[in-house]
RODRENRO-976335 format. One record per residue (C-alpha): x, y, z; residue in three letters; chain. Coordinates in Angstrom, 3 decimals, padded with zeros to 6 digits. Layout:
<recs>
+----------+----------+----------+------+------+
|       xx |       yy |       zz | code | unit |
+----------+----------+----------+------+------+
|        X |        Y |        Z |  Ala |    A |
...
+----------+----------+----------+------+------+
</recs>
This chain:
<recs>
+----------+----------+----------+------+------+
|       xx |       yy |       zz | code | unit |
+----------+----------+----------+------+------+
|  074.399 |  080.620 |  062.550 |  Met |    A |
|  077.754 |  081.505 |  062.446 |  Asn |    A |
|  079.923 |  078.624 |  064.362 |  Arg |    A |
|  081.520 |  081.639 |  066.843 |  Thr |    A |
|  078.044 |  082.976 |  067.694 |  Leu |    A |
|  077.172 |  079.541 |  068.778 |  Leu |    A |
|  080.164 |  079.139 |  071.079 |  Ile |    A |
|  079.303 |  082.573 |  072.602 |  Phe |    A |
|  076.480 |  081.850 |  073.584 |  Arg |    A |
|  076.954 |  078.599 |  074.711 |  His |    A |
|  079.904 |  079.840 |  077.117 |  Glu |    A |
|  077.641 |  082.997 |  078.328 |  Phe |    A |
|  074.590 |  081.169 |  079.089 |  Leu |    A |
|  076.973 |  078.392 |  080.357 |  His |    A |
|  078.685 |  081.192 |  082.901 |  Thr |    A |
|  075.722 |  083.189 |  083.818 |  Ile |    A |
|  074.307 |  079.941 |  084.959 |  Lys |    A |
|  077.043 |  078.776 |  086.786 |  Arg |    A |
|  076.525 |  078.801 |  091.214 |  Thr |    A |
|  079.618 |  080.750 |  091.973 |  Gly |    A |
|  079.225 |  083.262 |  089.034 |  Phe |    A |
|  075.451 |  084.169 |  090.616 |  Ile |    A |
|  077.041 |  083.934 |  094.463 |  Ile |    A |
|  079.621 |  086.466 |  093.392 |  Ile |    A |
|  077.367 |  088.771 |  091.344 |  Thr |    A |
|  074.841 |  088.979 |  094.176 |  Leu |    A |
|  077.086 |  088.982 |  097.587 |  Ile |    A |
|  078.576 |  092.308 |  096.756 |  Val |    A |
|  075.534 |  094.635 |  096.445 |  Pro |    A |
|  073.739 |  091.913 |  099.473 |  Val |    A |
|  076.859 |  092.937 |  101.679 |  Ile |    A |
|  076.607 |  096.179 |  101.220 |  Gly |    A |
|  073.005 |  096.385 |  101.431 |  Leu |    A |
|  073.368 |  094.332 |  105.012 |  Leu |    A |
|  076.417 |  097.043 |  105.592 |  Ala |    A |
|  074.251 |  099.935 |  105.405 |  Ile |    A |
|  071.337 |  098.472 |  107.019 |  Glu |    A |
|  073.257 |  096.877 |  110.136 |  Gly |    A |
|  074.941 |  100.200 |  110.429 |  Leu |    A |
|  071.751 |  102.159 |  110.913 |  Gln |    A |
|  070.148 |  099.913 |  113.310 |  Leu |    A |
|  073.171 |  100.423 |  115.095 |  Val |    A |
|  072.894 |  103.822 |  115.241 |  Ser |    A |
|  069.430 |  104.220 |  116.029 |  Gly |    A |
|  069.712 |  101.779 |  119.578 |  Thr |    A |
|  073.300 |  102.510 |  120.261 |  Val |    A |
|  073.878 |  106.261 |  121.260 |  Lys |    A |
|  077.573 |  106.483 |  122.086 |  Pro |    A |
|  079.019 |  107.847 |  124.804 |  Thr |    A |
|  082.106 |  109.770 |  125.448 |  Ala |    A |
|  084.374 |  108.302 |  128.351 |  Glu |    A |
|  085.738 |  110.791 |  130.493 |  Ile |    A |
|  089.813 |  110.329 |  131.002 |  Thr |    A |
|  091.158 |  111.676 |  134.481 |  Thr |    A |
|  094.779 |  112.636 |  134.416 |  Ile |    A |
|  096.277 |  114.420 |  137.728 |  Gly |    A |
|  098.826 |  116.995 |  137.609 |  Tyr |    A |
|  100.640 |  118.634 |  140.360 |  Val |    A |
|  102.172 |  122.269 |  139.831 |  Asp |    A |
|  104.983 |  122.742 |  141.837 |  Glu |    A |
|  106.035 |  125.536 |  139.406 |  Ser |    A |
|  102.823 |  127.485 |  139.943 |  Gly |    A |
|  100.070 |  129.424 |  138.416 |  Gly |    A |
|  098.409 |  125.912 |  136.400 |  Phe |    A |
|  094.912 |  125.937 |  137.641 |  Gln |    A |
|  092.929 |  126.503 |  134.507 |  Gln |    A |
|  091.716 |  124.961 |  131.423 |  Tyr |    A |
|  091.222 |  121.493 |  133.454 |  Thr |    A |
|  088.566 |  120.046 |  131.056 |  Asn |    A |
|  090.176 |  119.013 |  127.663 |  Arg |    A |
|  087.289 |  117.580 |  126.270 |  Gly |    A |
|  087.104 |  113.978 |  126.805 |  Asn |    A |
|  090.197 |  114.317 |  129.431 |  Ile |    A |
|  089.546 |  116.002 |  132.724 |  Met |    A |
|  092.509 |  117.078 |  134.724 |  Phe |    A |
|  092.584 |  117.189 |  138.731 |  Val |    A |
|  095.145 |  118.617 |  141.043 |  Arg |    A |
|  097.151 |  117.407 |  143.651 |  Phe |    A |
|  099.060 |  118.435 |  146.229 |  Asp |    A |
|  101.710 |  116.367 |  146.194 |  Thr |    A |
|  103.235 |  113.728 |  143.837 |  Pro |    A |
|  102.452 |  111.366 |  146.747 |  Asp |    A |
|  098.673 |  112.221 |  146.697 |  Asp |    A |
|  098.816 |  111.606 |  142.526 |  Ala |    A |
|  101.189 |  108.039 |  143.254 |  Thr |    A |
|  098.222 |  107.080 |  146.027 |  Lys |    A |
|  095.375 |  108.135 |  143.282 |  Ala |    A |
|  097.447 |  105.986 |  140.437 |  Leu |    A |
|  097.108 |  103.271 |  142.782 |  Val |    A |
|  093.821 |  103.112 |  143.438 |  Arg |    A |
|  092.546 |  103.900 |  140.262 |  Gly |    A |
|  090.895 |  107.540 |  140.864 |  Asp |    A |
|  093.117 |  108.744 |  137.792 |  Ile |    A |
|  094.550 |  106.684 |  135.041 |  Lys |    A |
|  097.599 |  108.465 |  135.079 |  Glu |    A |
|  099.607 |  111.876 |  136.310 |  Tyr |    A |
|  101.896 |  114.102 |  135.017 |  Phe |    A |
|  104.679 |  116.943 |  137.479 |  Val |    A |
|  105.293 |  120.102 |  136.223 |  Ile |    A |
|  108.574 |  121.094 |  138.098 |  Pro |    A |
|  109.334 |  123.856 |  139.935 |  Ser |    A |
|  112.077 |  125.081 |  137.028 |  Asp |    A |
|  110.022 |  124.247 |  134.142 |  Tyr |    A |
|  110.481 |  128.063 |  133.079 |  Asp |    A |
|  114.070 |  127.187 |  132.297 |  Ser |    A |
|  114.173 |  123.428 |  131.326 |  Thr |    A |
|  110.314 |  122.740 |  129.729 |  Gly |    A |
|  110.745 |  119.478 |  131.040 |  Val |    A |
|  107.207 |  117.690 |  132.310 |  Ile |    A |
|  108.060 |  114.279 |  133.903 |  Asn |    A |
|  104.641 |  111.657 |  133.622 |  Arg |    A |
|  103.790 |  108.162 |  135.857 |  Tyr |    A |
|  101.933 |  105.268 |  134.173 |  Ile |    A |
|  101.115 |  102.248 |  135.512 |  Leu |    A |
|  101.135 |  099.771 |  132.170 |  Glu |    A |
|  104.083 |  099.912 |  130.072 |  Lys |    A |
|  103.713 |  101.942 |  126.911 |  Gln |    A |
|  106.472 |  102.845 |  124.054 |  Leu |    A |
|  105.095 |  106.668 |  123.809 |  Ala |    A |
|  102.150 |  108.734 |  125.225 |  Ala |    A |
|  098.745 |  108.545 |  123.515 |  Pro |    A |
|  098.600 |  111.696 |  120.803 |  Pro |    A |
|  095.575 |  112.526 |  122.377 |  Ala |    A |
|  097.079 |  113.002 |  125.965 |  Thr |    A |
|  099.824 |  114.616 |  124.562 |  Thr |    A |
|  098.072 |  117.150 |  122.770 |  Thr |    A |
|  095.765 |  117.747 |  125.759 |  Ala |    A |
|  098.654 |  118.253 |  128.413 |  Ile |    A |
|  100.577 |  120.768 |  125.724 |  Lys |    A |
|  097.496 |  122.723 |  125.280 |  Asn |    A |
|  096.535 |  122.403 |  128.997 |  Phe |    A |
|  099.643 |  124.289 |  129.345 |  Ile |    A |
|  099.966 |  126.715 |  126.628 |  Ser |    A |
|  096.517 |  127.944 |  127.523 |  Ser |    A |
|  097.740 |  128.499 |  131.331 |  Asn |    A |
|  101.097 |  130.093 |  130.045 |  Leu |    A |
|  098.849 |  132.582 |  127.997 |  Leu |    A |
|  096.134 |  133.022 |  130.572 |  Ala |    A |
|  095.921 |  136.818 |  130.999 |  Gly |    A |
|  098.424 |  137.494 |  128.352 |  Arg |    A |
|  096.093 |  137.025 |  125.283 |  Val |    A |
|  092.708 |  136.970 |  124.579 |  Pro |    A |
|  090.658 |  134.052 |  125.122 |  Pro |    A |
|  090.596 |  134.002 |  121.660 |  Ala |    A |
|  093.843 |  134.141 |  120.342 |  Thr |    A |
|  094.480 |  131.037 |  122.843 |  Ile |    A |
|  091.850 |  129.334 |  121.018 |  Asp |    A |
|  093.816 |  129.686 |  117.489 |  Leu |    A |
|  096.574 |  128.946 |  119.239 |  Ile |    A |
|  095.513 |  125.496 |  120.459 |  Glu |    A |
|  093.522 |  125.165 |  116.603 |  Ala |    A |
|  095.827 |  127.319 |  114.560 |  Pro |    A |
|  094.756 |  125.732 |  110.979 |  Leu |    A |
|  091.415 |  124.795 |  109.712 |  Asn |    A |
|  092.874 |  124.579 |  105.932 |  Leu |    A |
|  089.554 |  124.297 |  103.140 |  Val |    A |
|  091.067 |  123.749 |  099.195 |  Thr |    A |
|  088.719 |  125.104 |  096.543 |  Thr |    A |
|  089.555 |  123.732 |  093.293 |  Arg |    A |
|  089.555 |  126.061 |  090.637 |  Leu |    A |
|  089.857 |  125.780 |  087.150 |  Thr |    A |
|  092.458 |  127.761 |  084.824 |  Glu |    A |
|  090.253 |  130.687 |  083.489 |  Thr |    A |
|  090.252 |  131.083 |  087.843 |  Gly |    A |
|  086.501 |  130.244 |  088.382 |  Ala |    A |
|  085.523 |  127.467 |  090.766 |  Val |    A |
|  085.751 |  123.533 |  089.850 |  Ala |    A |
|  082.746 |  121.389 |  089.284 |  Thr |    A |
|  084.395 |  118.712 |  090.461 |  Glu |    A |
|  086.307 |  119.845 |  094.075 |  Gln |    A |
|  089.378 |  117.059 |  095.524 |  Ser |    A |
|  088.792 |  115.151 |  098.475 |  Gly |    A |
|  088.480 |  111.879 |  099.726 |  Tyr |    A |
|  085.162 |  110.969 |  098.774 |  Gly |    A |
|  086.069 |  111.101 |  095.121 |  Asn |    A |
|  088.571 |  108.193 |  096.179 |  Phe |    A |
|  085.665 |  106.229 |  097.312 |  Ile |    A |
|  083.788 |  104.508 |  094.376 |  Val |    A |
|  087.096 |  104.222 |  091.909 |  Pro |    A |
|  088.552 |  102.648 |  094.658 |  Gly |    A |
|  085.875 |  100.372 |  095.590 |  Val |    A |
|  085.204 |  099.575 |  091.620 |  Phe |    A |
|  089.057 |  098.981 |  091.045 |  Ser |    A |
|  088.392 |  096.063 |  093.646 |  Val |    A |
|  085.499 |  094.499 |  091.517 |  Leu |    A |
|  087.139 |  094.971 |  088.429 |  Leu |    A |
|  090.148 |  093.097 |  089.750 |  Val |    A |
|  087.468 |  090.227 |  091.116 |  Leu |    A |
|  085.711 |  090.413 |  087.956 |  Ser |    A |
|  088.386 |  090.328 |  085.553 |  Ile |    A |
|  090.143 |  087.231 |  087.830 |  Ile |    A |
|  086.693 |  085.282 |  087.468 |  Phe |    A |
|  086.535 |  085.422 |  084.023 |  Ser |    A |
|  089.912 |  084.451 |  083.025 |  Ser |    A |
|  089.711 |  081.765 |  085.520 |  Thr |    A |
|  086.264 |  080.333 |  084.161 |  Tyr |    A |
|  088.001 |  080.421 |  081.208 |  Leu |    A |
|  090.851 |  078.239 |  082.076 |  Leu |    A |
|  088.300 |  075.816 |  084.151 |  Gln |    A |
|  086.606 |  075.604 |  080.816 |  Gly |    A |
|  089.596 |  074.863 |  078.516 |  Leu |    A |
|  090.886 |  072.689 |  081.088 |  Gly |    A |
|  087.807 |  070.476 |  081.867 |  Glu |    A |
|  087.117 |  069.895 |  078.051 |  Glu |    A |
|  091.405 |  069.170 |  077.703 |  Lys |    A |
|  090.871 |  066.410 |  080.547 |  Glu |    A |
|  087.266 |  065.055 |  079.315 |  Asn |    A |
|  089.013 |  064.595 |  075.591 |  His |    A |
|  086.062 |  067.096 |  074.802 |  Leu |    A |
|  088.367 |  069.340 |  072.762 |  Ile |    A |
|  089.022 |  066.922 |  070.040 |  Glu |    A |
|  085.346 |  066.728 |  069.251 |  Ile |    A |
|  084.942 |  070.708 |  069.275 |  Leu |    A |
|  088.194 |  070.771 |  067.025 |  Leu |    A |
|  086.897 |  068.725 |  064.935 |  Ser |    A |
|  083.632 |  070.859 |  063.787 |  Ser |    A |
|  085.086 |  074.131 |  064.021 |  Val |    A |
|  088.581 |  075.874 |  063.819 |  Ser |    A |
|  090.960 |  076.973 |  066.732 |  Ala |    A |
|  090.356 |  080.854 |  065.855 |  Arg |    A |
|  086.222 |  080.343 |  065.913 |  Gln |    A |
|  086.694 |  078.406 |  069.645 |  Leu |    A |
|  089.340 |  081.074 |  071.139 |  Leu |    A |
|  087.226 |  084.149 |  069.694 |  Thr |    A |
|  083.955 |  082.511 |  071.423 |  Gly |    A |
|  085.127 |  081.562 |  074.503 |  Lys |    A |
|  086.521 |  085.045 |  075.525 |  Val |    A |
|  083.623 |  087.222 |  073.990 |  Leu |    A |
|  081.199 |  084.610 |  075.499 |  Gly |    A |
|  082.792 |  084.573 |  079.099 |  Ile |    A |
|  083.732 |  088.058 |  078.526 |  Gly |    A |
|  080.208 |  089.006 |  078.147 |  Ala |    A |
|  079.101 |  087.554 |  081.235 |  Ala |    A |
|  082.079 |  089.016 |  083.136 |  Gly |    A |
|  080.513 |  092.445 |  081.986 |  Leu |    A |
|  076.891 |  092.202 |  082.760 |  Ala |    A |
|  078.327 |  091.213 |  086.197 |  Gln |    A |
|  080.389 |  094.553 |  086.675 |  Val |    A |
|  076.868 |  096.196 |  084.910 |  Val |    A |
|  074.864 |  094.519 |  087.721 |  Val |    A |
|  077.600 |  096.349 |  090.255 |  Trp |    A |
|  077.612 |  099.665 |  089.151 |  Val |    A |
|  073.929 |  100.073 |  088.634 |  Ile |    A |
|  073.699 |  098.660 |  092.464 |  Ser |    A |
|  075.956 |  101.340 |  093.862 |  Thr |    A |
|  074.214 |  104.666 |  093.117 |  Pro |    A |
|  071.450 |  102.963 |  094.770 |  Leu |    A |
|  073.333 |  101.656 |  098.005 |  Leu |    A |
|  074.356 |  105.235 |  098.158 |  Leu |    A |
|  071.365 |  106.670 |  097.643 |  Ser |    A |
|  070.113 |  104.178 |  101.211 |  Leu |    A |
|  073.462 |  105.154 |  102.891 |  Ala |    A |
|  072.357 |  108.928 |  102.319 |  Ser |    A |
|  070.414 |  108.628 |  105.374 |  Ser |    A |
|  072.780 |  107.584 |  107.877 |  Thr |    A |
|  076.411 |  108.995 |  106.004 |  Phe |    A |
|  074.590 |  112.088 |  104.633 |  Ser |    A |
|  077.604 |  114.074 |  105.361 |  Gly |    A |
|  079.993 |  112.054 |  103.744 |  Phe |    A |
|  077.870 |  110.275 |  100.858 |  Thr |    A |
|  077.587 |  114.351 |  100.042 |  Ser |    A |
|  081.460 |  114.297 |  099.450 |  Thr |    A |
|  081.113 |  111.344 |  097.350 |  Ile |    A |
|  081.920 |  112.600 |  093.292 |  Gln |    A |
|  082.036 |  110.549 |  090.527 |  Leu |    A |
|  085.633 |  111.734 |  088.264 |  Pro |    A |
|  084.986 |  112.972 |  084.448 |  Pro |    A |
|  084.351 |  110.599 |  081.905 |  Asn |    A |
|  084.995 |  107.406 |  085.068 |  Phe |    A |
|  081.648 |  105.211 |  084.015 |  Leu |    A |
|  083.305 |  105.135 |  080.486 |  Leu |    A |
|  086.885 |  104.539 |  080.976 |  Leu |    A |
|  085.712 |  101.735 |  083.735 |  Ala |    A |
|  083.703 |  100.433 |  081.039 |  Val |    A |
|  086.680 |  100.550 |  078.336 |  Val |    A |
|  089.737 |  099.620 |  080.767 |  Tyr |    A |
|  087.691 |  095.965 |  081.996 |  Phe |    A |
|  087.076 |  095.166 |  078.304 |  Ile |    A |
|  090.719 |  095.973 |  077.456 |  Leu |    A |
|  092.034 |  094.806 |  080.967 |  Gly |    A |
|  089.689 |  091.096 |  080.474 |  Tyr |    A |
|  090.217 |  090.901 |  076.792 |  Ser |    A |
|  093.983 |  090.935 |  077.591 |  Leu |    A |
|  093.776 |  088.125 |  080.899 |  Phe |    A |
|  091.761 |  086.067 |  078.604 |  Ala |    A |
|  094.092 |  085.556 |  075.671 |  Val |    A |
|  096.478 |  084.786 |  078.252 |  Ile |    A |
|  094.150 |  082.545 |  080.140 |  Ser |    A |
|  093.740 |  080.958 |  076.662 |  Ala |    A |
|  097.104 |  080.416 |  075.728 |  Gly |    A |
|  098.061 |  079.066 |  079.255 |  Ile |    A |
|  094.926 |  076.780 |  079.075 |  Gly |    A |
|  096.582 |  075.096 |  075.847 |  Ala |    A |
|  099.787 |  074.585 |  077.177 |  Ile |    A |
|  099.089 |  073.109 |  080.434 |  Ser |    A |
|  097.941 |  069.194 |  081.110 |  Ser |    A |
|  095.259 |  070.322 |  083.661 |  Asn |    A |
|  093.130 |  073.006 |  085.079 |  Ser |    A |
|  095.242 |  072.890 |  088.466 |  Arg |    A |
|  098.290 |  073.658 |  086.741 |  Glu |    A |
|  097.087 |  076.458 |  085.066 |  Gly |    A |
|  095.679 |  078.331 |  087.294 |  Gln |    A |
|  099.037 |  078.384 |  089.048 |  Gln |    A |
|  100.703 |  079.885 |  086.036 |  Leu |    A |
|  097.898 |  082.457 |  085.508 |  Ile |    A |
|  098.437 |  083.705 |  089.001 |  Gly |    A |
|  101.923 |  084.963 |  088.261 |  Ile |    A |
|  100.678 |  087.255 |  085.342 |  Phe |    A |
|  098.118 |  088.738 |  087.717 |  Thr |    A |
|  100.444 |  089.770 |  090.408 |  Ile |    A |
|  101.143 |  093.392 |  088.644 |  Pro |    A |
|  096.696 |  093.833 |  088.380 |  Leu |    A |
|  096.871 |  093.455 |  092.294 |  Leu |    A |
|  099.964 |  095.780 |  093.387 |  Ile |    A |
|  097.903 |  099.092 |  092.671 |  Pro |    A |
|  095.411 |  097.688 |  095.598 |  Leu |    A |
|  098.316 |  096.726 |  098.055 |  Trp |    A |
|  099.664 |  100.220 |  097.290 |  Phe |    A |
|  096.400 |  102.084 |  097.222 |  Met |    A |
|  097.431 |  104.581 |  100.097 |  Ser |    A |
|  101.022 |  105.684 |  098.705 |  Leu |    A |
|  098.953 |  106.493 |  095.437 |  Gln |    A |
|  096.555 |  108.712 |  097.495 |  Met |    A |
|  099.136 |  110.797 |  098.967 |  Leu |    A |
|  101.588 |  111.086 |  095.436 |  Phe |    A |
|  099.220 |  110.308 |  092.175 |  Pro |    A |
|  101.402 |  111.355 |  089.377 |  Asn |    A |
|  105.023 |  110.294 |  090.902 |  Asn |    A |
|  106.769 |  108.388 |  087.680 |  Leu |    A |
|  106.262 |  104.709 |  089.159 |  Ile |    A |
|  102.560 |  104.505 |  089.046 |  Trp |    A |
|  102.630 |  106.697 |  085.424 |  Val |    A |
|  104.814 |  103.526 |  084.344 |  Val |    A |
|  101.649 |  101.110 |  086.130 |  Phe |    A |
|  099.266 |  102.728 |  083.779 |  Thr |    A |
|  101.314 |  101.956 |  080.723 |  Ile |    A |
|  102.166 |  098.888 |  081.425 |  Phe |    A |
|  099.356 |  096.237 |  080.496 |  Pro |    A |
|  099.037 |  094.270 |  083.241 |  Leu |    A |
|  098.598 |  096.576 |  085.739 |  Ser |    A |
|  097.249 |  099.812 |  083.578 |  Ala |    A |
|  093.473 |  098.035 |  084.464 |  Pro |    A |
|  093.319 |  099.215 |  088.014 |  Val |    A |
|  095.790 |  101.648 |  087.964 |  Glu |    A |
|  094.131 |  104.222 |  086.140 |  Val |    A |
|  090.767 |  103.232 |  087.766 |  Ile |    A |
|  092.637 |  104.096 |  091.068 |  Leu |    A |
|  094.450 |  107.610 |  089.751 |  Arg |    A |
|  090.955 |  108.556 |  088.215 |  Leu |    A |
|  089.830 |  109.243 |  091.975 |  Gly |    A |
|  093.535 |  110.930 |  093.246 |  Ala |    A |
|  093.921 |  113.283 |  090.437 |  Ser |    A |
|  093.651 |  114.328 |  086.508 |  Asp |    A |
|  094.858 |  111.452 |  084.248 |  Ile |    A |
|  097.296 |  114.003 |  081.668 |  Pro |    A |
|  095.556 |  112.713 |  077.647 |  Ala |    A |
|  098.794 |  110.956 |  076.512 |  Trp |    A |
|  098.827 |  109.099 |  079.065 |  Glu |    A |
|  095.169 |  106.968 |  078.647 |  Leu |    A |
|  096.080 |  107.463 |  075.106 |  Ala |    A |
|  099.201 |  105.905 |  075.076 |  Thr |    A |
|  098.051 |  103.129 |  078.024 |  Ser |    A |
|  094.939 |  102.061 |  075.632 |  Ile |    A |
|  096.953 |  102.017 |  072.569 |  Ala |    A |
|  099.794 |  099.595 |  074.560 |  Val |    A |
|  097.307 |  097.413 |  076.147 |  Leu |    A |
|  095.141 |  097.559 |  072.287 |  Gly |    A |
|  098.770 |  096.227 |  071.051 |  Leu |    A |
|  099.301 |  093.930 |  073.607 |  Ser |    A |
|  096.340 |  091.981 |  072.925 |  Ile |    A |
|  096.586 |  091.581 |  069.695 |  Ile |    A |
|  099.731 |  090.556 |  069.631 |  Gly |    A |
|  098.927 |  087.972 |  072.416 |  Ile |    A |
|  096.250 |  087.236 |  070.696 |  Leu |    A |
|  098.133 |  085.930 |  067.434 |  Leu |    A |
|  100.551 |  084.180 |  069.577 |  Leu |    A |
|  097.582 |  082.657 |  071.364 |  Thr |    A |
|  096.097 |  081.253 |  068.284 |  Ile |    A |
|  099.533 |  079.364 |  067.717 |  Lys |    A |
|  099.994 |  078.374 |  070.622 |  Val |    A |
|  096.112 |  076.426 |  070.128 |  Phe |    A |
|  096.816 |  074.936 |  067.656 |  Arg |    A |
|  100.322 |  073.454 |  068.225 |  Thr |    A |
|  099.594 |  072.524 |  071.959 |  Tyr |    A |
|  095.678 |  072.207 |  072.708 |  Leu |    A |
|  095.764 |  069.228 |  071.725 |  Leu |    A |
|  098.544 |  067.209 |  073.928 |  Met |    A |
|  097.855 |  065.716 |  077.396 |  Tyr |    A |
|  099.743 |  065.031 |  080.142 |  Arg |    A |
|  102.838 |  066.900 |  079.760 |  Lys |    A |
|  103.033 |  070.972 |  079.504 |  Arg |    A |
|  105.938 |  071.984 |  076.999 |  Pro |    A |
|  109.036 |  073.536 |  077.575 |  Lys |    A |
|  109.579 |  077.144 |  077.531 |  Phe |    A |
|  111.863 |  076.883 |  074.799 |  Gly |    A |
|  110.438 |  074.373 |  073.101 |  Glu |    A |
|  106.639 |  077.128 |  073.017 |  Ile |    A |
|  109.240 |  079.927 |  071.715 |  Ile |    A |
|  110.445 |  077.203 |  068.512 |  Arg |    A |
|  107.203 |  076.505 |  067.720 |  Ser |    A |
|  105.875 |  080.116 |  067.581 |  Leu |    A |
|  109.378 |  080.565 |  065.204 |  Arg |    A |
|  108.251 |  077.983 |  063.110 |  Asn |    A |
|  104.487 |  078.412 |  062.857 |  Gly |    A |
+----------+----------+----------+------+------+
</recs>
């Protein structure tokens, strides 16, 4: 059997038998299942009750006596500010406001509370505003018009194709759910897979097992077998997560039927997800292999690889901004930059359409980066893999690569 295939088989089986790998692979669908079951249990046993907030008011201007029921907020009228203050101190009301006699000319309303606040809660502000406007318009415009003034906009957006037909895939926050979750899982899988490769090299160097291996196989065969074997295990992990996703969504449909119906997968999402996992893992795997070759131990290697994983995490840190401005120039740069491309592309697929030239450029740059770093890693492998208790300086590595 080919020596590379032997190493591949050993690394694949060794990785999938790791306790940590099994736990990480199963814990994601298990947590999702437990969360769904817990929410179903809570929704079936606990009936939410709307708490009514009572707010007092003093009408010194006159004419503010209607529309006192504003959903969860109830307005109670008092004759004088002293009466309202006593009710506030007793706890009969949460707060009160005074509509002065010169309100028509000043538009000023005085609000009184007991606790310290930076500003009035938005719900309270909206309720008071609607209470004032409704009473001002009462008798002057139809009730239906008053309702429209209180809630003037219910915007429904429909996406059309270039031919003017209604598009099959509509926009919405539901489209961002699966790409967002998959991006987090992709980061976890890439980091864990690369860490396994780094730990394996570190342990083999510390135990001097690497000397025995290199006496039987070449550095290229060893590197290729390790990268492919651990990568196949990581891909199997992602497949388990992808398969469990629709099953969890089907279980959640009974509890979140209205929300899950809005979830749609972007076109070619599964294909691009697999492509960018393979490319992303391959890139970080060859980087990890190079770091493992120059590191004196696995702990030092893990510290160094952390520097390269920062760009991979940046798109997740600014996920909310990408939802609002998905085609900003900075996200285009992150789409093409190889260290951030795997996560950035997946996130942008859920927020907007990515031009074909950006995807082609991103995949090409990733592929060329993998090839270039792989060639450098093989040289580093041959030169520094048998070096113990000493990490070469950056200048030494550059000189050896030039001479090699």
